[in-house]
N, C-alpha and C positions, 0 to 999 in steps of 0.2 A: 770630102770628111762626111756630108750627110747622110749619104747612101751608108757608107759604117756603121751609122751610131742606127739607123734604124734594122741592122741586124741584125742588134739586141733589145727587141723589145722589153719593156722594163716587167717583172714578173709584178702579174694582180696584189692591190693588194690588200694587207692582212685584213686589218680595219678598214672600212670607210664610210665614216659620216658623214651624211646631205643634210644641207639644213636646215639641223634640229633644234627644233623652238622649245623653252617648256618655263611656261611660269608655272608659281607657286600662289595663289588667290594675287593680288595683287602686281604682286614682284615678278617679270620676269630675268629670267637669271643665267636662259642658252636664247640670245635673238639669232640665232639663223646664223650656227656655227658648219662649215666641211673642212673636211678633213684627212689625211688619206696616208698609212699607215703601210711600210710597206716589210718585208721578210727580212728578218734579221739585224732591223734598224735598232736603238737603242735611241730614244727622247723621251725627252720628258715638258711636262706640262706647269707652269707657271703660273704665278699669278696672284696677288695680293688676298689673303681669309675673306669667302662670298662672295670672290671673283666665278663661281663657277664651275670649277675645276676638277672638285669631287664629285658635282652634279652631273658635271659631262665625265665620267670617270663610269657614274652608276652608271647611266645608258651604254655605254659602251659593254657592256656588262651583264646588261638586259633585267638591270632588277628598278630604272627607272625605267617606263617605257614617252617619248613624245611626246609633246601637244601637236606638232608636224614633222615630218620629215624625219627621215627613220639612220638606222645603224646596221654597213652589213657587218659581222666579220666570215671570216674567209671565205670571202662568195656572195652569203648567204644572208637576203633578211632576217634579222634575230626578232624585229617588230611584230613580224606575221604570223611569228613558231607559235604552233602548241608547246606545253610544254614540256613534252617527251623528246618536241626535235630542241627544242631551247637544251633540256637534260644531255640531248648527243655532244651541240657545239661545246658547253660546261664542259663534257673531262677535255678538253682537247683549252683551253687555257687554267689558268694560275692567278690567285688574287691575294692580296697582301693587303689588308683592313689595317689604318692607326693604330690602332689596339694592337693589332695582333689578332682578336677575336677569338682568340680562344674559350671553350665551351672550358667553365670553370669547373661543372665537376666533374669532366676525363682527364682522366692525365695525360702527360703531353703526349708520350708515344700514343694515347689512344686518339689527340685531336687532330694526327697526321697521319692516323690509320682510316679515319673520317672518310674522305675524297675515293680512298680503294674500293670502301666495304659500299659507299653507296655508287660508286663507276665502275665498278670491275666488279668478275664471279672468281676472284682470288682465295684458295684458300684462308683460314687461318693466316700457316705457317711462315705462308708464301705476301701475306700483307707481313708479317714478325717482321723477316727478313728486310723487305723492301721499307719499313718502319726505322728499322739501326739503319740500312745503307742514308735515307734522306738527312740522317739527327747527324749519323757521323760529318756529311756533306756541310755539317753550320756548325760544328764541334757542338753540339748538346745530349749526345749518346748515354751520360751522365743521368743527366734527367729526364727518362724514358719515365722514370713511375711517381716521380712528381705531377700536385696540380699544378697550376698558374699562380695557385696560391701564395707556392715558397719558393717562388723563383724570380725574379730583377725583373724592369724593364726592357733588356734588354735582351738576356734570355729569351722572352714572349714572343715581343718579333723574334730572335731567330727559331723560334719554334712555328709560329707564325708564317717563316719563308719557308722554312720544312717544308710542314703542309702546302703549302702555294705550289710548289713542287710534287707530293709527292708523285702526282699521275704525267708525269718527266712532261710539261706544257710545249705546246708551239708556242702561246704566248703567255706573257706573265705581265701578269698588271699589280701595281706597289705604287699604294697610296701611304704618299709622307712615308716612306721606308725610314727615315732617320731624326722622325722627331722623338723628341722627348727622350734619346737615349745623350749616354756622358760621350765627349771627345771619343776614345777610343771604342766603344760597344759602336760606333759612327763613321770610326775608318773598318772595324772587324767588316761590316754589313758591307760597306759602298766593297771593299774587294774582291767580297765574295761574288755579290754580284756580275765584279768585272771579272773575274778568273771563269766564273760560271758561261758567261753570253759569251766568252773568247774560244772555249771548248766546244758550247754548245749552239753556237751563235742561232739560238734563240732572241724573239724580237721579242724586245719588253718597255712599257710605255708605264712611266710611272710620274704625279706628283710631286711637288717636291717646292720650297721657297730659300732655299740652300742653295748656293755659286756653287760651294763642296761637290755637293754629290755631282750636278750638272758637269763641271767640269770633270769630274773625276768618272761619267760610266757614261755621260749623251752624247750623240754627235746632233744631235737638232732636237732646236728646241720650238716649242709653242709657244706663247705670250695671251695670257687670255688678260682681259681685264671687260667687266661690264656689259660678262652676256659675250664679248668674241674674241676675235684672235685676231690681236695684233701686228703682231709677230711667227711669223714662223719660217726659222730657219739657220743657218750654222751658230754656236757657240758664241764661235769670231764675231758674225757678224753684229751679237748683240755687244760687246762689247770697243767695237768700234766707233 
């Protein structure tokens, strides 16, 4: 049996977090976190507010750098990269921040177009078609010319999701994707993500404190408390 298992090497991780330590002033928020995420996994990082889950996420996307330890994305250490190399890696992942983080001065369509303008050489008309396709995916085609101030929280979240998916990323980071939404909007976001993951086999990493998100979406759960990983395993294992 052992020999058979060895024939199938595990694919290398998409994300590798190695002994990350990070303090803000005197408060140590991350105290030596180690974690690996494998291709096609959907996993959630859970924990109370202030436990360090959003800080960990920000390290993974390279917007924060650790005091010690490092993060590898797609096999490369992002903590040693210059801006240009980091940009090339950022093309390969999408991020949805809690608020949706849309630019208020741009329309929904222009917001979704941003990553394509930043990271590709596509011409305007191609970008326009791509934007419509992404908005169609999240049921937001009708809102293409609206500005964020004119749409609901649920719609902002969906527009943020369309923007996160703009470059068909191999890896998706979602920070509290259903927070602040009503029950129907939450359900819609979950259904969409589940379907999207099934079709694309995208690796998805989300932070959440809703058990419903976890039950609907995740095969693997990591619980953080006091800046350390307290649990890493299946959802069933938590409920036992």
